[in-house]
All heavy atoms as an XYZ file, in Angstrom:
950
protein
N       0.787     -1.187     -0.014
C      -0.028     -0.010      0.000
C       0.817      1.306     -0.049
O       1.912      1.258      0.675
C      -0.986     -0.022      1.196
C      -2.080     -0.979      1.164
C      -3.166     -0.567      0.307
O      -3.175      0.673     -0.196
N      -4.017     -1.592     -0.003
N       0.389      2.271     -0.669
C       1.054      3.515     -0.708
C      -0.044      4.647     -0.338
O      -1.219      4.561     -0.744
C       1.522      3.999     -2.071
C       2.087      5.308     -2.084
C       2.670      2.912     -2.569
N       0.321      5.365      0.687
C      -0.548      6.546      1.109
C       0.042      7.825      0.478
O       1.277      8.072      0.641
C      -0.609      6.628      2.623
C      -1.289      5.325      3.314
C      -0.317      4.212      3.356
O       0.866      4.203      3.649
N      -0.922      3.058      2.964
N      -0.833      8.598      0.054
C      -0.545      9.909     -0.636
C      -1.331     11.032      0.019
O      -2.506     10.930      0.141
C      -0.798      9.746     -2.131
C      -0.206      8.614     -2.862
C      -0.719      8.599     -4.337
C       1.317      8.841     -2.905
N      -0.538     12.134      0.334
C      -1.206     13.198      0.928
C      -0.845     14.506      0.195
O       0.339     14.828      0.198
C      -0.915     13.314      2.441
C      -1.585     14.627      2.980
C      -1.285     12.221      3.216
N      -1.667     15.104     -0.400
C      -1.464     16.401     -1.169
C      -1.595     17.648     -0.211
O      -2.353     17.597      0.735
C      -2.497     16.634     -2.335
C      -2.494     15.427     -3.348
C      -3.630     14.500     -3.120
O      -4.131     14.333     -1.906
O      -4.150     13.801     -4.003
N      -0.864     18.643     -0.657
C      -0.913     19.959     -0.020
C      -0.634     21.008     -0.904
O      -0.036     20.770     -1.987
C      -0.094     19.952      1.283
O       1.300     19.756      0.957
N      -0.866     22.329     -0.580
C      -0.443     23.366     -1.302
C      -1.518     24.031     -2.139
O      -1.298     25.063     -2.798
N      -2.774     23.483     -2.085
C      -3.836     24.149     -2.844
C      -4.296     25.424     -2.215
O      -3.927     25.799     -1.102
N      -5.170     26.136     -2.902
C      -5.753     27.439     -2.448
C      -6.344     28.209     -3.383
O      -6.645     27.735     -4.536
N      -6.677     29.543     -3.072
C      -7.123     30.505     -3.833
C      -6.117     31.419     -4.435
O      -5.218     31.925     -3.700
C      -8.234     31.329     -3.260
C      -8.878     32.438     -3.932
C      -9.669     32.008     -5.160
C      -9.835     33.264     -2.927
N      -5.978     31.637     -5.643
C      -4.959     32.400     -6.391
C      -5.754     33.344     -7.461
O      -6.593     32.753     -8.186
C      -3.876     31.693     -6.806
C      -4.252     30.754     -7.886
C      -2.801     32.499     -7.304
N      -5.172     34.448     -7.741
C      -5.701     35.232     -8.794
C      -5.146     34.696    -10.192
O      -4.014     34.104    -10.191
C      -5.372     36.741     -8.648
C      -6.114     37.338     -7.611
C      -5.799     38.912     -7.631
O      -4.851     39.269     -8.090
N      -6.815     39.707     -7.000
N      -5.733     34.930    -11.312
C      -5.255     34.511    -12.579
C      -3.957     35.144    -12.873
O      -3.708     36.399    -12.472
C      -6.290     34.987    -13.734
N      -3.121     34.339    -13.356
C      -1.585     34.832    -13.740
C      -0.804     34.553    -12.403
O       0.423     34.693    -12.557
N      -1.338     34.138    -11.466
C      -0.520     33.794    -10.159
C       0.045     32.367    -10.245
O      -0.110     31.559    -11.261
N       0.627     31.823     -9.191
C       1.444     30.660     -9.167
C       1.179     29.911     -7.743
O       0.746     30.545     -6.834
C       2.888     30.896     -9.181
O       3.311     31.411    -10.423
N       1.191     28.628     -7.865
C       1.034     27.710     -6.646
C       2.015     26.475     -6.867
O       2.245     26.116     -8.110
C      -0.443     27.239     -6.603
C      -1.490     28.097     -5.921
C      -2.796     27.344     -5.965
C      -1.155     28.662     -4.423
N       2.338     25.994     -5.703
C       3.094     24.766     -5.838
C       2.364     23.677     -5.042
O       2.216     23.839     -3.795
C       4.589     24.906     -5.352
C       5.381     23.564     -5.656
C       6.787     23.686     -5.289
N       7.100     23.455     -3.808
C       8.229     23.066     -3.283
N       9.248     22.724     -4.121
N       8.420     22.914     -1.941
N       2.036     22.672     -5.667
C       1.334     21.518     -4.938
C       2.409     20.546     -4.560
O       3.399     20.241     -5.306
C       0.374     20.808     -5.843
C      -0.801     21.741     -6.431
C      -1.750     20.829     -7.220
C      -1.405     22.464     -5.256
N       2.284     19.781     -3.390
C       3.132     18.777     -2.934
C       2.356     17.513     -2.716
O       1.217     17.540     -2.349
C       3.885     19.237     -1.667
O       4.606     20.317     -1.852
N       3.003     16.428     -2.838
C       2.332     15.119     -2.630
C       3.352     14.300     -1.879
O       4.362     13.872     -2.484
C       1.838     14.425     -3.836
S       1.135     12.749     -3.604
N       3.074     14.036     -0.610
C       3.976     13.227      0.278
C       3.495     11.796      0.274
O       2.338     11.495      0.568
C       4.065     13.763      1.604
N       4.445     10.810     -0.016
C       4.049      9.465     -0.106
C       4.643      8.701      1.102
O       5.837      9.136      1.600
C       4.527      8.794     -1.388
N       3.977      7.781      1.479
C       4.479      6.776      2.568
C       4.101      5.381      2.244
O       3.242      5.242      1.488
C       3.974      7.260      3.961
O       2.503      7.187      3.989
N       4.679      4.525      2.839
C       4.440      3.088      2.611
C       5.490      2.258      1.801
O       6.635      2.301      2.321
N       5.235      1.981      0.602
C       6.237      1.194     -0.185
C       7.343      2.192     -0.676
O       7.198      3.355     -0.536
C       5.488      0.578     -1.263
C       4.438     -0.452     -0.944
C       5.024     -1.844     -0.421
N       4.107     -2.773     -0.074
C       3.585     -3.516     -0.983
N       3.884     -3.588     -2.279
N       2.595     -4.544     -0.453
N       8.328      1.609     -1.365
C       9.594      2.332     -1.759
C       8.967      3.303     -2.824
O       8.611      2.944     -3.924
C      10.560      1.387     -2.267
O      10.941      0.512     -1.132
C      11.734      2.277     -2.623
N       9.130      4.561     -2.632
C       8.688      5.604     -3.328
C       9.206      5.604     -4.843
O       8.487      5.732     -5.932
C       8.892      6.990     -2.728
C       8.435      8.139     -3.456
C       7.075      8.301     -3.783
C       9.348      9.101     -4.155
C       6.602      9.529     -4.498
C       8.955     10.128     -4.866
C       7.498     10.323     -5.094
N      10.666      5.304     -4.961
C      11.312      5.384     -6.161
C      10.864      4.115     -7.216
O      11.093      4.210     -8.390
C      12.821      5.279     -5.949
C      13.324      3.852     -5.514
C      14.794      3.809     -5.524
N      15.312      4.779     -4.567
C      15.642      4.585     -3.337
N      15.261      3.475     -2.758
N      16.128      5.591     -2.518
N      10.057      3.277     -6.652
C       9.565      2.163     -7.487
C       8.364      2.628     -8.314
O       7.953      1.885     -9.235
C       9.121      1.003     -6.702
C      10.324      0.356     -6.134
O      11.427      0.495     -6.528
N      10.109     -0.539     -5.119
N       7.830      3.856     -8.063
C       6.524      4.177     -8.632
C       6.731      5.350     -9.560
O       7.447      6.374     -9.339
C       5.573      4.554     -7.509
C       5.117      3.482     -6.652
C       5.822      3.033     -5.611
C       4.027      2.714     -6.967
C       5.582      2.011     -4.852
C       3.556      1.668     -6.195
C       4.437      1.261     -5.120
O       4.049      0.255     -4.261
N       6.054      5.299    -10.824
C       5.816      6.444    -11.545
C       4.700      7.303    -10.852
O       3.845      6.659    -10.194
C       5.378      6.262    -12.898
N       4.731      8.593    -10.951
C       3.715      9.474    -10.318
C       2.990     10.355    -11.274
O       3.610     10.824    -12.286
C       4.378     10.338     -9.217
C       5.148      9.596     -8.222
S       4.059      8.520     -7.186
C       3.151      9.694     -6.382
N       1.906     10.637    -10.872
C       1.078     11.562    -11.832
C       0.282     12.664    -11.019
O       0.011     12.292     -9.855
N      -0.151     13.608    -11.686
C      -1.070     14.597    -11.316
C      -2.310     14.522    -12.171
O      -2.070     14.612    -13.403
C      -0.501     16.002    -11.138
C       0.415     16.140     -9.946
C       1.754     16.138     -9.952
C       0.145     16.514     -8.673
N       2.349     16.454     -8.726
C       1.221     16.700     -7.886
C      -1.122     16.819     -7.915
C       1.430     16.982     -6.606
C      -1.085     17.014     -6.479
C       0.153     17.164     -5.944
N      -3.439     14.574    -11.529
C      -4.613     14.673    -12.339
C      -5.586     15.725    -11.700
O      -5.300     16.228    -10.556
C      -5.430     13.305    -12.369
C      -4.834     12.172    -12.980
C      -3.660     11.633    -12.413
C      -5.256     11.783    -14.187
C      -2.973     10.565    -13.087
C      -4.601     10.811    -14.941
C      -3.555     10.197    -14.218
N      -6.538     16.192    -12.364
C      -7.532     17.230    -11.826
C      -8.872     16.844    -12.303
O      -9.089     16.242    -13.266
C      -7.075     18.585    -12.255
C      -7.293     18.827    -13.690
C      -6.600     20.418    -13.943
N      -6.827     20.676    -15.379
C      -6.202     21.642    -15.992
N      -5.463     22.412    -15.232
N      -6.416     21.911    -17.348
N      -9.786     17.302    -11.471
C     -11.282     17.144    -11.780
C     -12.048     18.336    -11.359
O     -12.078     18.750    -10.228
C     -11.784     15.928    -11.019
C     -13.218     15.579    -11.431
C     -13.596     14.233    -10.883
O     -12.986     13.707    -10.026
N     -14.651     13.561    -11.491
N     -12.626     19.008    -12.425
C     -13.562     20.137    -12.217
C     -14.971     19.691    -12.019
O     -15.283     18.500    -12.384
C     -13.393     21.122    -13.381
N     -15.699     20.480    -11.349
C     -17.221     20.142    -11.112
C     -17.883     19.692    -12.480
O     -17.705     20.511    -13.362
C     -17.822     21.352    -10.574
C     -16.733     22.032     -9.798
C     -15.494     21.785    -10.702
N     -18.495     18.562    -12.431
C     -19.264     18.092    -13.531
C     -18.516     17.605    -14.720
O     -18.999     17.225    -15.739
N     -17.221     17.519    -14.446
C     -16.296     16.925    -15.488
C     -15.500     15.759    -15.067
O     -15.546     15.441    -13.866
C     -15.362     18.010    -15.865
C     -15.864     19.235    -16.599
C     -14.763     20.145    -17.104
C     -15.471     21.388    -17.803
N     -14.375     22.316    -18.375
N     -14.981     14.958    -16.067
C     -14.276     13.772    -15.713
C     -12.889     14.156    -15.188
O     -12.305     15.224    -15.524
C     -14.178     12.892    -16.897
C     -15.423     12.293    -17.469
C     -15.291     11.307    -18.431
O     -14.128     11.201    -19.079
O     -16.222     10.735    -18.881
N     -12.241     13.248    -14.420
C     -10.942     13.510    -14.013
C      -9.920     13.453    -15.198
O     -10.064     12.545    -16.059
C     -10.589     12.342    -13.071
C      -9.315     12.663    -12.229
C      -9.043     11.729    -11.059
N     -10.147     11.864    -10.132
C     -10.134     11.340     -8.987
N      -9.206     10.596     -8.559
N     -11.222     11.539     -8.151
N      -9.082     14.398    -15.251
C      -8.201     14.473    -16.518
C      -6.689     14.506    -16.002
O      -6.297     14.989    -15.056
C      -8.547     15.639    -17.371
C      -8.264     16.980    -16.622
C      -8.355     18.181    -17.563
O      -8.804     17.922    -18.803
O      -8.139     19.362    -17.221
N      -5.878     14.076    -17.076
C      -4.359     14.000    -16.759
C      -3.797     15.393    -16.814
O      -4.182     16.138    -17.577
C      -3.820     13.018    -17.809
C      -2.396     13.180    -17.931
C      -1.583     12.517    -17.051
C      -1.702     13.980    -18.966
C      -0.198     12.527    -17.016
C      -0.349     13.840    -19.065
C       0.420     13.184    -18.082
N      -2.916     15.660    -15.928
C      -2.161     16.971    -15.931
C      -0.805     16.773    -16.236
O      -0.205     17.444    -17.112
C      -2.433     17.596    -14.534
C      -1.511     18.951    -14.419
C      -3.866     17.876    -14.216
N      -0.115     15.795    -15.545
C       1.465     15.693    -15.756
C       1.796     14.449    -15.073
O       1.156     13.928    -14.055
C       2.098     16.806    -15.096
N       2.902     13.750    -15.597
C       3.408     12.573    -14.864
C       4.867     12.550    -15.016
O       5.463     13.324    -15.864
C       2.829     11.389    -15.726
N       5.528     11.748    -14.230
C       6.898     11.595    -14.122
C       7.337     10.239    -13.859
O       6.791      9.525    -13.090
C       7.423     12.650    -13.020
C       8.994     13.000    -13.152
C       7.121     12.252    -11.622
C       9.580     14.051    -12.343
N       8.559      9.796    -14.422
C       8.908      8.522    -14.268
C       9.620      8.296    -12.870
O       9.802      9.253    -12.159
C       9.865      7.957    -15.454
C      11.224      8.716    -15.387
O      11.419      9.801    -14.846
N      12.075      7.948    -16.089
N      10.136      7.152    -12.611
C      10.621      6.846    -11.327
C      11.808      7.689    -10.891
O      11.881      7.942     -9.626
C      10.934      5.282    -11.145
C      12.201      4.947    -12.014
C      12.202      4.577    -13.308
C      13.534      4.876    -11.532
N      13.512      4.382    -13.738
C      14.342      4.419    -12.518
C      14.099      5.205    -10.154
C      15.753      4.353    -12.453
C      15.487      4.946    -10.149
C      16.147      4.667    -11.215
N      12.608      7.849    -11.837
C      13.893      8.679    -11.476
C      13.781     10.228    -11.725
O      14.588     10.891    -11.121
C      15.053      8.112    -12.412
O      14.733      8.570    -13.759
N      12.655     10.642    -12.248
C      12.550     12.083    -12.549
C      13.171     12.434    -13.848
O      13.288     13.634    -14.022
N      13.756     11.521    -14.521
C      14.368     12.007    -15.829
C      13.598     12.170    -16.952
O      13.857     12.998    -17.925
C      15.368     10.729    -16.251
O      14.663      9.677    -16.567
N      12.192     11.856    -16.745
C      11.280     12.055    -17.891
C      10.025     12.541    -17.319
O       9.420     11.923    -16.496
C      10.941     10.763    -18.675
C      12.186     10.231    -19.452
C      11.926      8.997    -20.219
N      13.073      8.405    -20.891
C      13.037      7.442    -21.576
N      11.886      6.779    -21.899
N      14.111      6.947    -22.299
N       9.534     13.691    -17.840
C       8.329     14.398    -17.317
C       7.420     14.722    -18.526
O       7.871     14.972    -19.551
C       8.613     15.705    -16.498
N       6.125     14.508    -18.284
C       5.153     14.594    -19.460
C       3.996     15.431    -18.950
O       3.103     14.987    -18.260
C       4.630     13.159    -19.788
C       5.707     12.240    -20.319
C       6.412     11.475    -19.453
C       6.010     12.118    -21.608
C       7.465     10.623    -19.949
C       7.028     11.279    -22.107
C       7.759     10.615    -21.142
O       8.838      9.688    -21.731
N       3.996     16.666    -19.261
C       2.770     17.552    -19.196
C       1.799     17.330    -20.205
O       2.002     17.094    -21.239
C       3.376     18.920    -19.153
C       4.498     18.713    -20.084
C       5.072     17.380    -19.927
N       0.444     17.495    -19.767
C      -0.556     17.543    -20.844
C      -0.419     18.864    -21.646
O       0.167     19.798    -21.207
C      -1.939     17.691    -20.052
N      -0.920     18.767    -22.843
C      -0.868     19.905    -23.834
C      -1.561     21.218    -23.186
O      -1.034     22.304    -23.346
C      -1.610     19.672    -25.069
C      -0.731     18.526    -25.864
O       0.368     18.482    -25.611
O      -1.505     18.028    -26.886
N      -2.516     20.960    -22.329
C      -3.279     22.040    -21.780
C      -2.377     22.943    -20.650
O      -2.654     24.106    -20.464
C      -4.497     21.720    -21.115
O      -4.337     20.807    -20.170
N      -1.285     22.319    -20.171
C      -0.570     22.901    -19.159
C       0.948     23.063    -19.522
O       1.651     23.609    -18.709
C      -0.649     22.171    -17.837
C      -2.045     21.999    -17.342
C      -0.066     20.855    -17.893
N       1.288     22.622    -20.849
C       2.671     22.722    -21.177
C       3.171     24.127    -21.193
O       2.459     24.900    -21.683
C       2.822     22.047    -22.566
C       4.123     21.584    -22.985
C       3.999     20.748    -24.197
C       3.467     19.502    -23.967
N       3.404     18.565    -25.186
N       4.340     24.369    -20.619
C       4.864     25.543    -20.639
C       4.462     26.423    -19.427
O       4.977     27.463    -19.027
N       3.476     25.826    -18.595
C       2.939     26.648    -17.351
C       3.115     25.781    -16.144
O       3.500     26.311    -15.001
C       1.512     26.961    -17.591
C       1.183     27.817    -18.711
C      -0.200     28.225    -18.718
N      -1.171     27.274    -18.789
C      -2.148     26.967    -17.797
N      -2.318     27.730    -16.796
N      -3.034     25.872    -18.015
N       2.965     24.465    -16.278
C       3.141     23.603    -15.176
C       4.381     22.715    -15.270
O       4.684     22.187    -16.422
C       1.970     22.661    -14.970
C       0.628     23.237    -14.638
C       0.398     24.703    -14.566
C      -0.461     22.506    -14.398
C      -0.759     25.170    -14.326
C      -1.726     22.993    -13.968
C      -1.853     24.379    -13.946
N       5.050     22.448    -14.165
C       6.171     21.541    -14.123
C       6.095     20.528    -13.028
O       5.790     20.848    -11.897
C       7.498     22.333    -13.852
O       7.540     23.372    -14.936
C       8.691     21.519    -13.833
N       6.184     19.208    -13.305
C       6.195     18.172    -12.459
C       7.645     17.759    -12.134
O       8.516     17.770    -12.914
C       5.407     17.003    -12.923
C       5.262     15.901    -11.751
C       6.058     16.378    -14.197
C       4.317     14.854    -12.116
N       7.905     17.524    -10.763
C       9.302     17.124    -10.290
C       9.109     16.122     -9.096
O       7.998     16.080     -8.643
C      10.087     18.232    -10.060
O       9.558     19.051     -8.901
N      10.175     15.405     -8.846
C       9.999     14.673     -7.637
C      11.485     14.653     -6.819
O      12.536     14.834     -7.332
C       9.708     13.177     -7.971
C      10.774     12.391     -8.852
C      10.131     11.205     -9.356
N       9.865     10.180     -8.481
C       9.101      9.194     -8.510
N       8.529      8.928     -9.645
N       8.849      8.239     -7.540
N      11.184     14.395     -5.567
C      12.511     14.213     -4.696
C      12.379     12.844     -3.992
O      11.589     12.644     -3.088
C      12.456     15.337     -3.660
C      13.889     15.334     -2.956
O      14.433     14.211     -2.836
O      14.181     16.290     -2.266
N      12.998     11.843     -4.506
C      12.833     10.520     -4.062
C      13.540     10.324     -2.652
O      13.017      9.508     -1.797
C      13.607      9.425     -4.912
C      12.854      9.222     -6.276
O      11.711      9.557     -6.340
N      13.495      8.677     -7.215
N      14.354     11.237     -2.255
C      14.934     11.223     -0.813
C      13.790     11.690      0.098
O      13.783     11.175      1.244
C      16.111     12.086     -0.792
N      12.914     12.458     -0.413
C      11.857     13.042      0.528
C      10.537     12.314      0.275
O       9.521     12.675      0.822
C      11.653     14.565      0.365
C      12.927     15.374      0.802
C      12.608     16.674      0.601
C      13.749     17.665      1.164
N      13.576     19.061      0.957
N      10.531     11.405     -0.651
C       9.354     10.654     -1.094
C       8.182     11.675     -1.465
O       7.018     11.537     -0.990
C       8.806      9.777      0.067
O       9.813      8.715      0.271
N       8.497     12.637     -2.161
C       7.563     13.805     -2.480
C       7.607     14.031     -3.973
O       8.690     14.078     -4.613
C       7.852     14.998     -1.737
O       7.855     14.645     -0.273
C       6.825     16.082     -1.927
N       6.388     14.364     -4.507
C       6.348     14.782     -5.936
C       5.652     16.188     -5.808
O       4.741     16.424     -4.998
C       5.545     13.727     -6.902
C       4.124     13.582     -6.329
C       5.587     14.178     -8.273
N       6.101     17.037     -6.788
C       5.647     18.404     -6.870
C       4.892     18.724     -8.199
O       5.267     18.186     -9.225
C       6.801     19.415     -6.489
C       7.599     19.118     -5.383
C       8.765     18.357     -5.397
C       7.127     19.546     -4.116
C       9.559     18.032     -4.260
C       7.948     19.337     -3.062
C       9.027     18.557     -3.030
O       9.736     18.301     -1.865
N       4.155     19.807     -8.124
C       3.599     20.247     -9.234
C       3.658     21.821     -9.179
O       2.882     22.400     -8.405
C       2.043     19.850     -9.498
C       1.516     20.404    -10.930
C       2.066     19.658    -11.913
C      -0.019     20.110    -10.914
N       4.588     22.344     -9.810
C       4.683     23.802     -9.801
C       3.854     24.449    -10.860
O       3.913     23.954    -12.126
C       6.133     24.253    -10.124
C       6.419     25.812    -10.186
C       6.170     26.520     -8.866
O       6.778     26.097     -7.902
N       5.420     27.479     -8.970
N       2.812     25.265    -10.591
C       1.846     25.856    -11.430
C       2.088     27.336    -11.667
O       2.123     27.992    -10.594
C       0.450     25.526    -10.950
C       0.348     24.025    -10.756
S      -1.411     23.723    -10.336
C      -1.538     24.415     -8.744
N       2.240     27.799    -12.860
C       2.460     29.235    -13.181
C       1.540     29.723    -14.174
O       0.846     28.866    -14.901
C       3.873     29.460    -13.549
O       4.869     28.903    -12.638
N       1.361     31.055    -14.164
C       0.373     31.595    -15.117
C      -0.876     30.953    -15.050
O      -1.507     30.528    -16.090
C       0.954     31.553    -16.584
C       0.091     32.513    -17.505
O      -0.527     33.312    -17.103
N       0.355     32.148    -18.871
N      -1.470     30.833    -13.873
C      -2.758     30.029    -13.741
C      -3.833     30.740    -14.411
O      -4.000     32.028    -14.389
C      -2.910     29.931    -12.180
C      -2.095     28.751    -11.585
C      -2.109     28.856    -10.106
C      -2.699     27.426    -12.007
N      -4.814     29.967    -14.928
C      -5.948     30.548    -15.599
C      -7.298     29.986    -14.819
O      -7.156     29.027    -14.238
C      -6.120     29.976    -16.894
C      -4.806     30.312    -17.928
C      -4.857     29.669    -19.186
C      -3.581     30.034    -19.968
N      -3.677     29.342    -21.259
N      -8.414     30.662    -14.934
C      -9.516     30.254    -14.251
C      -9.985     28.889    -14.669
O     -10.578     28.107    -13.819
C     -10.672     31.289    -14.801
C      -9.880     32.567    -14.909
C      -8.537     32.085    -15.442
N      -9.722     28.434    -15.814
C      -9.920     27.017    -16.304
C      -9.081     25.962    -15.551
O      -9.337     24.761    -15.844
C      -9.962     26.930    -17.799
C      -8.730     27.361    -18.401
C      -8.742     28.838    -19.007
O      -9.335     29.712    -18.307
O      -8.233     29.053    -19.993
N      -8.096     26.507    -14.836
C      -7.271     25.428    -14.174
C      -8.066     25.186    -12.834
O      -7.495     24.238    -12.008
C      -5.946     26.079    -13.692
C      -5.123     26.281    -15.082
O      -5.101     25.306    -15.950
O      -4.403     27.265    -15.112
N      -9.006     25.719    -12.444
C      -9.826     25.529    -11.188
C     -10.281     24.044    -11.190
O     -11.025     23.701    -12.016
C     -10.864     26.537    -10.954
O     -10.459     27.829    -10.917
C     -11.785     26.223     -9.732
N     -10.024     23.334    -10.092
C     -10.323     22.008     -9.942
C      -9.758     21.419     -8.736
O      -8.996     22.121     -8.025
C      -9.693     21.077    -11.162
N     -10.184     20.160     -8.357
C      -9.568     19.374     -7.262
C      -8.293     18.659     -7.958
O      -8.532     17.963     -9.001
C     -10.497     18.412     -6.550
C      -9.621     17.580     -5.485
C     -11.596     19.245     -5.948
N      -7.163     18.811     -7.477
C      -5.916     18.318     -7.989
C      -5.553     16.973     -7.098
O      -5.563     17.062     -5.865
C      -4.820     19.260     -7.995
C      -4.906     20.262     -9.107
C      -5.857     21.193     -9.101
C      -4.091     20.111    -10.283
C      -6.031     22.062    -10.195
C      -4.252     21.010    -11.314
C      -5.209     21.854    -11.209
O      -5.341     22.883    -12.278
N      -5.455     15.901     -7.855
C      -5.029     14.637     -7.227
C      -3.635     14.151     -7.606
O      -3.259     14.240     -8.728
C      -6.057     13.529     -7.606
C      -7.435     13.727     -7.174
C      -8.373     14.537     -8.067
C      -7.931     13.308     -6.049
C      -9.687     14.743     -7.592
C      -9.207     13.637     -5.572
C     -10.052     14.316     -6.389
O     -11.420     14.583     -5.975
N      -2.963     13.585     -6.571
C      -1.735     12.941     -6.897
C      -2.029     11.499     -6.980
O      -2.860     10.936     -6.174
C      -0.762     13.167     -5.594
S       0.601     12.210     -5.474
N      -1.309     10.692     -7.829
C      -1.372      9.314     -8.070
C      -0.190      8.578     -8.218
O       0.669      9.122     -8.819
C      -2.328      9.059     -9.228
N      -0.149      7.325     -7.882
C       1.072      6.446     -7.942
C       0.748      5.311     -8.743
O      -0.368      4.638     -8.633
C       1.516      6.057     -6.592
N       1.724      5.010     -9.622
C       1.485      3.785    -10.499
C       2.527      2.775    -10.183
O       3.744      3.036     -9.980
C       1.754      4.274    -11.953
C       1.787      3.204    -12.931
C       1.860      3.867    -14.412
N       2.499      2.933    -15.332
C       1.890      1.862    -15.811
N       0.568      1.598    -15.549
N       2.438      1.113    -16.735
N       2.045      1.484    -10.051
C       2.952      0.437     -9.467
C       3.940     -0.079    -10.573
O       4.308     -1.327    -10.426
C       2.116     -0.650     -9.021
O       1.221     -0.264     -7.941
N       4.312      0.644    -11.556
C       5.321      0.436    -12.419
C       6.165      1.654    -12.680
O       5.472      2.763    -12.494
C       4.751     -0.088    -13.762
C       4.139     -1.470    -13.820
C       3.366     -1.840    -14.991
C       5.113     -2.545    -13.486
N       7.392      1.705    -13.112
C       8.129      2.748    -13.092
C       7.951      3.699    -14.437
O       8.388      4.766    -14.392
C       9.629      2.440    -12.983
O      10.002      1.424    -14.061
N       7.225      3.163    -15.403
C       7.027      3.931    -16.617
C       5.793      4.821    -16.399
O       4.960      4.540    -15.712
C       6.911      3.029    -17.767
C       5.712      2.048    -17.731
O       5.439      1.431    -16.814
N       5.096      2.008    -18.864
N       5.796      5.834    -17.300
C       4.782      6.859    -17.207
C       3.568      6.404    -18.097
O       3.720      5.868    -19.239
C       5.268      8.142    -17.661
C       4.239      9.185    -17.885
C       6.305      8.674    -16.671
N       2.310      6.657    -17.518
C       1.055      6.651    -18.344
C       0.169      7.748    -18.053
O       0.408      8.438    -17.019
C       0.349      5.252    -18.026
C       1.108      4.017    -18.269
C       1.203      3.775    -19.922
N      -0.061      3.610    -20.491
C      -0.519      2.354    -20.789
N       0.033      1.316    -20.430
N      -1.738      2.393    -21.368
N      -0.682      8.040    -18.936
C      -1.497      9.162    -18.833
C      -2.971      8.933    -18.505
O      -3.794      9.816    -18.122
C      -1.596     10.041    -20.070
O      -2.101      9.238    -21.185
C      -0.142     10.534    -20.445
N      -3.385      7.564    -18.417
C      -4.790      7.172    -18.220
C      -5.018      7.064    -16.656
O      -4.191      6.549    -15.903
C      -5.043      5.863    -18.883
C      -4.791      5.902    -20.400
C      -3.428      5.484    -20.712
O      -2.583      5.274    -19.812
O      -3.021      5.347    -21.922
N      -6.179      7.465    -16.279
C      -6.585      7.413    -14.938
C      -6.495      6.015    -14.393
O      -6.047      5.715    -13.313
C      -7.967      7.941    -14.781
C      -8.517      7.608    -13.338
C      -8.109      9.454    -14.972
N      -6.902      5.065    -15.211
C      -7.121      3.614    -14.787
C      -5.582      2.935    -14.717
O      -5.587      1.808    -14.215
N      -4.502      3.688    -15.190
C      -3.189      3.078    -14.964
C      -2.587      3.331    -13.651
O      -1.434      2.790    -13.327
C      -2.315      3.635    -16.144
O      -2.814      3.384    -17.352
N      -3.217      3.997    -12.723
C      -2.775      4.429    -11.376
C      -3.469      3.612    -10.339
O      -4.692      3.511    -10.471
C      -2.785      5.880    -11.232
C      -1.805      6.664    -12.152
C      -2.087      6.868    -13.487
C      -0.577      7.115    -11.503
C      -1.110      7.488    -14.212
C       0.346      7.625    -12.363
C       0.029      7.889    -13.749
O       1.034      8.499    -14.480
N      -2.635      3.171     -9.414
C      -3.171      2.329     -8.308
C      -3.491      2.907     -7.131
O      -4.306      2.484     -6.346
C      -2.069      1.186     -8.183
C      -1.712      0.446     -9.416
O      -2.540     -0.320     -9.903
O      -0.486      0.699     -9.889
N      -2.880      4.046     -6.779
C      -3.097      4.709     -5.541
C      -3.397      6.178     -5.791
O      -2.633      6.724     -6.662
C      -1.906      4.460     -4.542
C      -1.500      3.112     -4.299
C      -0.491      2.475     -5.011
C      -2.186      2.309     -3.437
C      -0.095      1.216     -4.826
C      -1.894      1.045     -3.100
C      -0.783      0.483     -3.915
O      -0.566     -0.916     -3.725
N      -4.263      6.668     -4.901
C      -4.690      8.146     -5.026
C      -4.757      8.857     -3.755
O      -5.026      8.173     -2.681
C      -6.003      8.136     -5.625
C      -6.050      7.628     -7.081
C      -6.232      6.334     -7.456
C      -6.071      8.494     -8.307
N      -6.149      6.315     -8.848
C      -6.052      7.484     -9.418
C      -5.983      9.822     -8.536
C      -5.980      7.980    -10.760
C      -5.899     10.228     -9.875
C      -5.933      9.291    -10.903
N      -4.315     10.049     -3.775
C      -4.547     10.977     -2.609
C      -6.022     11.462     -2.500
O      -6.794     11.220     -3.307
N      -6.242     12.228     -1.522
C      -7.600     12.725     -1.351
C      -7.960     13.975     -2.021
O      -9.011     14.355     -2.102
C      -7.846     12.993      0.246
C      -7.352     14.382      0.775
C      -5.688     14.495      0.786
O      -4.997     13.439      0.619
N      -5.287     15.733      0.934
N      -6.975     14.645     -2.653
C      -7.074     15.762     -3.447
C      -6.925     17.084     -2.710
O      -7.186     17.134     -1.485
N      -6.588     18.136     -3.410
C      -6.475     19.367     -2.883
C      -7.091     20.439     -3.853
O      -6.887     20.393     -4.986
C      -5.037     19.809     -2.576
O      -4.876     21.049     -1.979
C      -4.187     19.821     -3.831
N      -7.793     21.424     -3.363
C      -8.671     22.292     -4.230
C      -7.688     23.423     -4.605
O      -7.048     24.080     -3.763
C      -9.784     22.911     -3.326
C     -10.569     23.902     -4.099
C     -11.357     23.315     -5.384
O     -12.125     22.306     -5.159
N     -11.389     23.956     -6.385
N      -7.802     23.760     -5.948
C      -7.207     24.882     -6.415
C      -8.217     25.778     -7.061
O      -8.963     25.219     -7.967
C      -6.104     24.507     -7.553
C      -5.546     25.727     -8.229
C      -4.951     23.772     -6.899
N      -8.374     26.970     -6.811
C      -9.250     27.902     -7.335
C      -8.602     29.162     -7.909
O      -7.770     29.731     -7.139
C     -10.408     28.454     -6.310
O     -10.926     27.195     -5.687
C     -11.389     29.275     -6.861
N      -8.792     29.393     -9.158
C      -8.200     30.618     -9.775
C      -9.392     31.522    -10.147
O     -10.257     31.310    -10.891
C      -7.454     30.181    -10.983
C      -6.687     31.278    -11.636
C      -6.467     28.992    -10.806
N      -9.138     32.784     -9.576
C     -10.087     33.788     -9.812
C      -9.782     34.755    -10.953
O      -8.634     34.952    -11.165
C     -10.412     34.562     -8.510
O      -9.227     35.273     -8.231
N     -10.709     35.151    -11.712
C     -10.346     36.019    -12.816
C     -10.303     37.567    -12.365
O     -10.728     37.937    -11.270
C     -11.458     35.886    -13.911
O     -12.759     36.175    -13.349
């Protein structure tokens, strides 16, 4: 089992920045690829970004490319999502997820463990 706890969400004005953190506990963190997803009210959960086990490969969704950066610190068992130039359409609950294989995938169903989510609200 892997437990994931997100933090860092909040209310920010359009154009602002936030950094989300996801602390993992349980199994060996470096064995897992990690992802960030988000879900807005009335919409399906969607892929935001993912990173492989070592942090050498990061994959942002087209909608956030150039604005969001995913990174990880295996020594701290933590994955981060740095969000810049935020837009109102980025408003959602953001979820951290762990995949029990080291390679990256973008599908919700490819991830085995999920955090409880953290709310990000961007005002215009």
